[in-house]
N, C-alpha and C positions, 0 to 999 in steps of 0.2 A: 484473535484469531486463535491463539493456542487454546484458550479454555472455551470458547465459544463456537468455533469453527469456521470454516471458509465457506463463502456463496458466492455466486457471479448473478448479475441480472439485478440486485438489489443494494442496498447500502446494509440493510440487517433482513434476513429472511425471517418465515413465520417461526423455525426453531431458533432463533438470536443467534444464528451464524451471521459472519461479517465480512463484505469485501474489503478490499485494501484500503479505500478510502474510508469506510465505515469504522474500521480497525482503528484508523488515524483520527478519526473523530470522535471515538470514545476515549481514546488516551488522551486527545487535547483537552478534553471536558468544558468544552465552550469557548476555549481561547482560540479565536478563527486565525490570529497571526501564526500561532503555532502550528496550527493545522494547515496553514498555507505554505509555511516552510519545510514541514514534513511531506508534503505532497511534492512540494519541487524538487528536494533531496531525492525521494523515492523514485521520481521520473528521470531524475539525473542517473541514478542507478541503475535503473532499467534500458535506458539508452545506452549508457557503457557495455553494458552486455548484449543488447539485442539489437542496437542500431539507432539511427535518428529517426528511421522511420516510424517508430512509436508514436502515436498521436498523443495518448494520454494514460493515465494510471486507471482510470475504468476501461478503458476499450484493452489495455493488456490484461487487466484482471479477466475481462468477459473472455478474452481469447482461450481460456485454460479450461480444461475439464476436471483439474482438481487443484488444491492448494497447495500443491508440493511447490512449484515453481514461484508463485507470487509468495508464499512463505519466505523461500529461499531470498527474493529480493527484497523484501522488508528487513531481513536480516542483513544483507548486505548495506541497505540505505542506512540503518542504524550505525553500522562500521563508518559510513562516510559522514553521516552525522557528526559524530564524534570526532572525527579526525579534523572537521571544521569547526568543531568547538561550539556546536549547537546544543 
């Protein structure tokens, strides 16, 4: 997302921008286990900040009008994953 940009409503838009899950998928490079672990940690980070009512990473991503908050949550999730040794 840093290089290609952020989007909502699609994993990757026509300009190459990615949503949160699209960014995870790109970084996991086909490793579905890694992708699932990353999405789980990301949802945990989102819920720690925004509450348990957040249903999913895609719904959270698509609820925002810019990538500012989603990018911040990806950063927090990276710290959380590091603390968990993932």
